[in-house]
C-alpha distance (Angstrom), angle and dihedral (degrees) to the residues before:
residue distance angle dihedral
X1 . . .
X2 3.80 . .
X3 3.77 121.8 .
X4 3.80 92.9 -110.7
X5 3.80 92.7 61.5
X6 3.79 96.7 36.2
X7 3.82 109.3 126.3
X8 3.83 92.3 -143.6
X9 3.79 90.4 53.7
X10 3.82 89.7 48.7
X11 3.82 89.2 51.8
X12 3.81 91.7 51.4
X13 3.81 90.7 49.5
X14 3.82 91.0 51.2
X15 3.81 91.8 49.6
X16 3.81 91.2 48.7
X17 3.82 91.2 48.7
X18 3.79 90.8 50.4
X19 3.81 90.3 51.8
X20 3.80 89.2 53.9
X21 3.80 91.3 48.2
X22 3.80 101.0 52.3
X23 3.77 108.0 0.5
X24 3.80 94.1 -113.7
X25 3.78 132.8 112.8
X26 3.79 121.2 -120.1
X27 3.78 120.7 -156.0
X28 3.74 116.9 -118.3
X29 3.82 112.5 -100.3
X30 3.79 114.7 -95.8
X31 3.77 116.3 -104.4
X32 3.81 92.9 20.3
X33 3.79 94.9 125.9
X34 3.79 93.2 67.9
X35 3.80 97.6 33.1
X36 3.78 117.7 115.3
X37 3.77 137.1 164.8
X38 3.79 135.7 40.4
X39 3.80 95.5 -68.0
X40 3.81 93.1 59.1
X41 3.80 92.1 47.2
X42 3.80 91.3 50.8
X43 3.80 90.6 49.3
X44 3.81 92.9 48.8
X45 3.80 92.9 47.4
X46 3.80 90.6 48.9
X47 3.81 90.6 50.9
X48 3.79 91.7 49.4
X49 3.81 93.0 48.1
X50 3.85 95.2 44.5
X51 3.80 106.2 45.4
X52 3.82 94.9 143.6
X53 3.82 126.3 100.5
X54 3.81 102.9 -98.3
X55 3.80 98.3 171.4
X56 3.82 108.0 117.8
X57 3.80 106.5 -150.0
X58 3.79 132.1 169.1
X59 3.82 95.4 -162.3
X60 3.83 131.0 24.8
X61 3.79 106.8 -84.8
X62 3.77 127.8 -122.4
X63 3.80 115.1 -123.2
X64 3.77 142.9 161.1
X65 3.83 130.0 -107.6
X66 3.82 91.5 -80.0
X67 3.81 93.3 55.0
X68 3.83 95.1 -106.6
X69 3.83 123.1 107.9
X70 3.78 115.3 -102.8
X71 3.80 128.5 -141.9
X72 3.80 108.8 -55.5
X73 3.80 94.3 11.4
X74 3.81 91.3 80.8
X75 3.81 91.4 56.7
X76 3.81 90.3 49.3
X77 3.81 91.3 49.6
X78 3.80 91.1 47.6
X79 3.81 92.4 48.3
X80 3.81 94.6 46.5
X81 3.80 93.3 50.0
X82 3.81 91.4 51.9
X83 3.82 90.3 54.2
X84 3.79 96.2 59.6
X85 3.77 133.9 129.6
X86 3.82 93.4 -51.3
X87 3.82 90.5 77.7
X88 3.81 87.4 81.9
X89 3.80 90.5 63.6
X90 3.81 99.7 44.6
X91 3.85 96.1 98.9
X92 3.81 89.5 50.0
X93 3.80 89.9 52.2
X94 3.80 91.0 53.1
X95 3.80 90.1 48.3
X96 3.81 89.4 59.9
X97 3.82 95.6 54.9
X98 3.80 106.1 22.5
X99 3.78 124.2 -120.0
X100 3.80 96.6 -68.5
X101 3.80 95.2 41.6
X102 3.81 92.3 48.1
X103 3.81 91.2 49.2
X104 3.81 90.6 52.8
X105 3.80 91.5 45.7
X106 3.81 91.4 50.7
X107 3.80 92.0 49.3
X108 3.81 91.9 48.9
X109 3.80 93.8 47.4
X110 3.82 92.0 46.0
X111 3.81 90.7 53.5
X112 3.80 92.9 47.4
X113 3.80 93.4 43.9
X114 3.80 94.2 52.2
X115 3.81 92.0 43.3
X116 3.82 89.9 52.9
X117 3.81 91.1 48.1
X118 3.80 89.7 53.7
X119 3.80 89.3 50.0
X120 3.81 90.8 53.8
X121 3.79 91.3 49.9
X122 3.79 89.9 51.3
X123 3.79 91.2 49.0
X124 3.80 93.3 48.1
X125 3.83 90.1 55.2
X126 3.80 101.6 35.8
X127 3.82 92.6 112.8
X128 3.80 95.4 44.6
X129 3.79 96.1 -90.8
X130 3.78 121.4 139.4
X131 3.79 114.9 -80.6
X132 3.80 112.8 -97.6
X133 3.80 96.0 6.0
X134 3.81 93.7 109.0
X135 3.79 117.2 75.7
X136 3.79 119.6 -120.8
X137 3.85 93.9 -108.6
X138 3.80 88.9 50.7
X139 3.81 89.7 53.9
X140 3.80 89.2 53.1
X141 3.80 91.3 50.9
X142 3.79 92.9 47.5
X143 3.78 94.3 51.3
X144 3.81 104.8 35.7
X145 3.79 106.1 7.2
X146 3.82 128.9 -125.1
X147 3.81 90.4 -22.0
X148 3.79 90.6 59.1
X149 3.77 91.7 49.5
X150 3.81 91.8 50.5
X151 3.82 90.6 49.0
X152 3.81 91.3 52.8
X153 3.80 92.4 46.1
X154 3.81 90.9 51.0
X155 3.81 91.5 48.9
X156 3.82 90.7 46.8
X157 3.80 90.4 50.8
X158 3.80 92.2 51.8
X159 3.80 93.2 43.6
X160 3.80 98.5 45.6
X161 3.81 91.4 40.3
X162 3.80 88.9 51.3
X163 3.80 90.1 50.2
X164 3.80 91.5 51.8
X165 3.81 90.8 48.5
X166 3.81 93.9 49.4
X167 3.81 91.6 45.9
X168 3.80 91.3 50.8
X169 3.81 91.1 48.7
X170 3.82 92.5 48.0
X171 3.81 91.2 46.7
X172 3.81 90.2 50.3
X173 3.82 89.8 50.6
X174 3.81 90.9 52.2
X175 3.81 92.1 47.9
X176 3.79 91.1 48.8
X177 3.82 93.1 50.0
X178 3.81 92.3 46.5
X179 3.79 90.7 49.3
X180 3.80 91.3 49.9
X181 3.80 91.9 51.5
X182 3.79 91.0 47.0
X183 3.79 91.2 53.8
X184 3.80 92.2 41.7
X185 3.79 92.8 -130.6
X186 3.78 142.0 63.1
X187 3.76 108.0 -60.9
X188 3.80 113.1 -125.9
X189 3.81 97.5 -166.0
X190 3.83 112.1 125.1
X191 3.79 118.4 -100.5
X192 3.80 91.2 -117.3
X193 3.81 90.7 65.7
X194 3.81 92.8 59.0
X195 3.80 91.9 45.3
X196 3.80 89.3 52.2
X197 3.80 90.1 48.3
X198 3.80 89.2 51.3
X199 3.81 89.4 51.7
X200 3.81 91.2 49.1
X201 3.80 91.9 51.2
X202 3.80 95.7 45.9
X203 3.80 100.4 31.1
X204 3.83 98.4 81.9
X205 3.81 92.2 57.1
X206 3.81 95.4 33.4
X207 3.80 93.0 62.7
X208 3.81 96.0 47.6
X209 3.79 113.1 119.7
X210 3.80 91.1 -141.9
X211 3.79 123.6 29.0
X212 3.82 111.7 -136.1
X213 3.80 107.2 -99.0
X214 3.76 110.1 -149.4
X215 3.79 132.5 146.3
X216 3.81 91.5 -140.8
X217 3.82 91.6 51.8
X218 3.80 92.0 48.1
X219 3.80 92.9 47.6
X220 3.82 90.9 46.8
X221 3.80 91.2 54.1
X222 3.79 91.4 45.9
X223 3.80 90.8 48.7
X224 3.81 93.4 48.5
X225 3.81 90.6 48.7
X226 3.80 91.9 49.3
X227 3.81 90.6 47.6
X228 3.81 90.8 52.0
X229 3.81 93.6 48.8
X230 3.80 91.2 46.9
X231 3.81 91.6 48.3
X232 3.79 90.6 47.9
X233 3.80 91.3 53.0
X234 3.81 91.8 46.3
X235 3.81 93.0 49.6
X236 3.79 92.3 48.1
X237 3.79 91.2 46.9
X238 3.81 92.3 50.1
X239 3.81 90.3 50.7
X240 3.80 91.7 49.3
X241 3.81 90.9 53.2
X242 3.79 89.6 58.5
X243 3.81 91.4 45.3
X244 3.78 135.0 -68.4
X245 3.77 134.4 -140.2
X246 3.80 121.4 -61.5
X247 3.80 92.8 -152.7
X248 3.81 95.5 85.4
X249 3.81 130.3 128.6
X250 3.80 117.2 -154.5
X251 3.80 95.3 179.0
X252 3.77 122.1 78.1
X253 3.79 117.4 -78.4
X254 3.77 129.1 -145.8
X255 3.79 123.0 -45.7
X256 3.81 89.7 -114.6
X257 3.82 89.7 55.0
X258 3.80 89.2 48.5
X259 3.81 90.5 55.6
X260 3.81 92.9 45.4
X261 3.79 90.0 53.1
X262 3.80 90.3 47.8
X263 3.82 89.5 52.0
X264 3.81 91.7 56.5
X265 3.82 90.8 45.4
X266 3.82 91.0 52.9
X267 3.79 89.0 56.1
X268 3.80 88.6 48.6
X269 3.82 95.8 51.8
X270 3.79 95.8 42.2
X271 3.80 109.5 122.0
X272 3.82 94.9 130.1
X273 3.78 92.7 104.4
X274 3.81 87.6 61.3
X275 3.80 94.8 56.9
X276 3.80 93.8 137.0
X277 3.82 90.5 54.7
X278 3.80 94.0 48.3
X279 3.84 98.4 56.0
X280 3.78 117.3 68.5
X281 3.77 124.2 -136.1
X282 3.79 112.6 -98.6
X283 3.79 100.3 160.4
X284 3.78 90.1 150.8
X285 3.82 88.5 66.3
X286 3.81 96.0 57.1
X287 3.77 108.4 125.5
X288 3.79 92.9 28.5
X289 3.77 126.2 132.1
X290 3.81 89.5 -88.1
X291 3.82 89.7 70.0
X292 3.81 112.5 150.1
X293 3.82 98.5 5.8
X294 3.82 133.9 78.9
X295 3.76 106.4 -79.8
X296 3.78 117.7 -117.3
X297 3.80 89.8 -116.5
X298 3.82 91.6 59.7
X299 3.80 91.0 49.1
X300 3.79 89.2 50.7
X301 3.81 89.9 52.0
X302 3.81 91.6 54.0
X303 3.81 92.4 46.3
X304 3.79 90.5 51.4
X305 3.81 92.2 48.7
X306 3.81 93.9 49.4
X307 3.79 90.0 44.5
X308 3.81 89.7 57.5
X309 3.81 98.5 39.7
X310 3.81 101.9 45.3
X311 3.84 96.9 60.1
X312 3.81 90.8 46.5
X313 3.81 91.9 49.8
X314 3.80 92.8 47.2
X315 3.83 94.2 47.4
X316 3.82 93.5 46.6
X317 3.79 92.4 49.0
X318 3.80 93.7 46.5
X319 3.81 96.0 44.6
X320 3.80 93.5 48.8
X321 3.79 92.6 46.0
X322 3.81 94.0 48.1
X323 3.81 90.2 48.7
X324 3.82 100.1 48.3
X325 3.82 103.8 16.8
X326 3.78 122.3 -161.0
X327 3.80 91.8 -21.1
X328 3.81 93.1 66.3
X329 3.78 113.0 130.7
X330 3.79 126.1 -124.3
X331 3.81 86.8 -108.7
X332 3.81 104.6 48.2
X333 3.82 90.5 -155.3
X334 3.80 89.3 66.6
X335 3.80 90.2 56.8
X336 3.81 89.0 65.3
X337 3.79 91.5 49.9
X338 3.80 90.9 51.1
X339 3.81 91.7 47.6
X340 3.79 91.5 50.8
X341 3.82 92.6 48.3
X342 3.82 89.2 50.9
X343 3.81 91.4 52.6
X344 3.81 94.6 -110.9
X345 3.82 114.4 146.6
X346 3.78 115.9 -111.7
X347 3.76 136.7 -177.1
X348 3.79 89.7 -96.6
X349 3.79 88.6 85.4
X350 3.81 90.2 52.5
X351 3.79 103.0 47.2
X352 3.78 99.5 22.5
X353 3.77 131.5 -98.9
X354 3.78 91.4 -114.2
X355 3.79 91.0 65.5
X356 3.80 90.3 48.0
X357 3.80 91.1 50.5
X358 3.80 91.5 47.1
X359 3.81 90.6 53.4
X360 3.80 90.9 50.3
X361 3.80 92.8 48.1
X362 3.80 90.5 49.5
X363 3.78 91.2 50.3
X364 3.81 90.2 48.0
X365 3.81 87.8 59.5
X366 3.81 89.5 49.4
X367 3.81 89.7 51.2
X368 3.81 91.5 50.6
X369 3.80 92.5 52.1
X370 3.80 90.9 42.5
X371 3.76 89.7 51.9
X372 3.79 89.6 53.3
X373 3.82 90.5 51.8
X374 3.82 94.3 46.5
X375 3.81 92.0 47.6
X376 3.82 92.8 64.5
X377 3.84 98.1 66.1
X378 3.80 89.3 38.7
X379 3.80 91.5 57.5
X380 3.80 94.4 40.2
X381 3.81 93.4 50.2
X382 3.80 92.0 46.0
X383 3.80 90.5 50.3
X384 3.79 92.3 50.7
X385 3.81 93.5 47.0
X386 3.80 105.5 35.2
X387 3.80 115.2 2.4
X388 3.84 97.6 74.4
X389 3.79 92.3 -133.1
X390 3.81 92.2 178.0
X391 3.78 97.9 49.5
X392 3.78 111.1 123.4
X393 3.81 115.5 -105.9
X394 3.84 98.2 20.2
X395 3.80 113.4 122.0
X396 3.84 111.5 -131.3
X397 3.82 95.6 -137.7
X398 3.78 92.0 50.8
X399 3.79 91.2 50.1
X400 3.79 91.1 46.1
X401 3.80 95.1 54.0
X402 3.80 92.1 45.6
X403 3.78 91.1 51.4
X404 3.80 93.3 45.7
X405 3.80 92.5 50.4
X406 3.80 92.4 45.8
X407 3.80 94.0 50.2
X408 3.80 95.2 46.2
X409 3.81 92.6 43.9
X410 3.80 93.3 49.4
X411 3.80 92.2 49.3
X412 3.81 91.3 47.6
X413 3.82 91.7 52.1
X414 3.80 91.1 51.1
X415 3.82 91.6 47.4
X416 3.81 88.4 52.7
X417 3.82 96.9 45.8
X418 3.82 96.0 45.1
X419 3.77 103.2 52.2
X420 3.81 98.8 176.0
X421 3.79 113.1 81.8
X422 3.82 91.4 -153.2
X423 3.80 91.1 65.3
X424 3.80 91.1 49.7
X425 3.80 90.5 49.1
X426 3.81 89.7 51.9
X427 3.81 90.2 51.9
X428 3.81 90.4 47.8
X429 3.79 93.1 49.9
X430 3.79 97.1 43.3
X431 3.80 104.0 39.3
X432 3.80 100.9 24.5
X433 3.80 112.9 26.7
X434 3.82 99.4 30.7
X435 3.84 95.4 56.6
X436 3.81 94.9 37.3
X437 3.81 98.8 42.3
X438 3.81 104.0 29.3
X439 3.79 115.8 13.5
X440 3.81 102.7 43.5
X441 3.85 97.1 43.9
X442 3.81 89.2 51.5
X443 3.82 93.4 48.2
X444 3.80 92.7 46.7
X445 3.80 92.1 48.5
X446 3.80 92.8 50.8
X447 3.80 91.9 46.6
X448 3.81 93.5 48.2
X449 3.81 91.2 50.1
X450 3.81 89.8 49.9
X451 3.80 92.2 51.5
X452 3.79 98.1 42.9
X453 3.81 103.2 32.6
X454 3.83 102.3 19.3
X455 3.79 86.9 -122.1
X456 3.82 113.4 173.9
X457 3.79 119.1 -128.8
X458 3.80 93.4 -116.5
X459 3.79 100.1 59.6
X460 3.78 135.7 119.2
X461 3.81 92.0 -114.3
X462 3.81 89.8 59.5
X463 3.81 95.3 54.6
X464 3.80 94.1 97.4
X465 3.83 98.6 47.6
X466 3.81 91.1 41.9
X467 3.82 90.7 52.1
X468 3.80 92.0 47.4
X469 3.81 92.0 47.7
X470 3.81 93.2 47.4
X471 3.80 90.3 51.2
X472 3.79 90.6 53.6
X473 3.81 91.5 47.8
X474 3.82 91.5 47.8
X475 3.81 92.0 53.0
X476 3.80 91.1 50.9
X477 3.81 91.7 51.2
X478 3.81 91.1 45.9
X479 3.80 91.8 55.7
X480 3.81 91.6 47.9
X481 3.81 91.1 51.8
X482 3.81 90.6 46.2
X483 3.80 91.6 51.5
X484 3.80 91.4 49.7
X485 3.80 90.8 48.3
X486 3.80 92.3 49.4
X487 3.79 92.3 49.0
X488 3.82 95.1 52.9
X489 3.83 98.7 36.3
X490 3.78 122.6 99.0
X491 3.81 119.1 -108.9
X492 3.80 120.1 -93.4
X493 3.81 112.0 -76.7
X494 3.82 94.2 22.7
X495 3.80 93.3 107.4
X496 3.79 100.8 26.5
X497 3.80 98.9 -75.6
X498 3.79 112.2 154.7
X499 3.78 113.8 -103.8
X500 3.81 122.7 -168.1
X501 3.80 113.4 -141.2
X502 3.80 120.0 -171.8
X503 3.81 109.2 -146.4
X504 3.80 90.8 -164.3
X505 3.79 90.0 66.9
X506 3.80 91.9 50.6
X507 3.81 92.3 47.6
X508 3.78 92.5 49.5
X509 3.78 93.1 49.0
X510 3.84 92.0 48.1
X511 3.78 90.4 53.7
């Protein structure tokens, strides 16, 4: 091989170019000395052009000594990241479609989500590499080229930015409810103050370049999240024993409500941005008969995760909807606060408010750590797309801090302007999760099949990816139409629509 095409020489040129771009030295990729052929060069170039952390997590992931999840840890990571902040909006999603419609929407989204995850595993191993070792942006570059990488980075930016915004809004809601209970009356402090407090609490860890990786920290976050979900189910169950809402629809709702519920469920089951954390390390199996396809162990991990998550999601959505009916808020925790202010008995009197407060405080810690994890891909994607990281004369640390402050500030402004968590969850599902978890995997799968097998678009083998991609596109269009309708519609009560006013809130604020 001549010197011009020598992979080691290409690696040295890339390292030297990177030094000229940002004044820092980049280690030579592992395994480069024995790498040959086009595939290795593409992989090395993708690694050099995507050095940022593009794994979108909602909790710190469990992993082994080598940084990759081990057997069992991948299923835990997958499960934990599908039980994120969207659980607070599940009852609201069921209220939009009714019990039957929400059940159908959840089943459809679960099928599409798992099918898309299998597509990503196939794409990550199409050249014989280990499943899940390639980052999502690298998969986009391999399949489509620079355009595919940019599309993935844009989707990651929207998704991780949406996660940060929803987590800030949920954290502000928890702080507001805790402050109101501490004062013993409705708290009249503006919403912006609680959003700023949420930023102050999460900012120090959100701007860290590396999130502390510790098994104890990960297990603590997982335990606090499980305690919150268990407490939420217990509180809802205790309320239902004493009597639930009568304003409940068991039959299917409108088709628009069905799609809105599906949009929230897509955001709930969106762990595709954490592909590296959801596939365990089985380096000893490289060269086995599973070469080039998702190994059966990885498929078993995803089946186990979906088998755990789907019943929890369905029970949470149903219990919250049966308890509060059509009037349930986008953040189900706020529905309890409203019921207490109106003098309606809640489970807090049965199990103790201290337990309820402890569960909320524990979940606030989970949200803070989740916000730190979601901030990393948000910053990295923004740097790749907008911050001109490779422009000569720009110091990397200076660019990093600017990008971190811009991302966190933008998300905080959106969390302040859009008060209702349900609207933020719709934006997350439609413009973040739908492209990242449904649309792009389907497009990449179709394009890879066209390149490798000359498969036409209209073929039987493409039915699954086409259906998954169309579902993602439909959810995006549904959210756009919903936003337009909300912007031009009159406020509640303007044309005789029933509005519930709680006199207790007004009395408290007057005093």
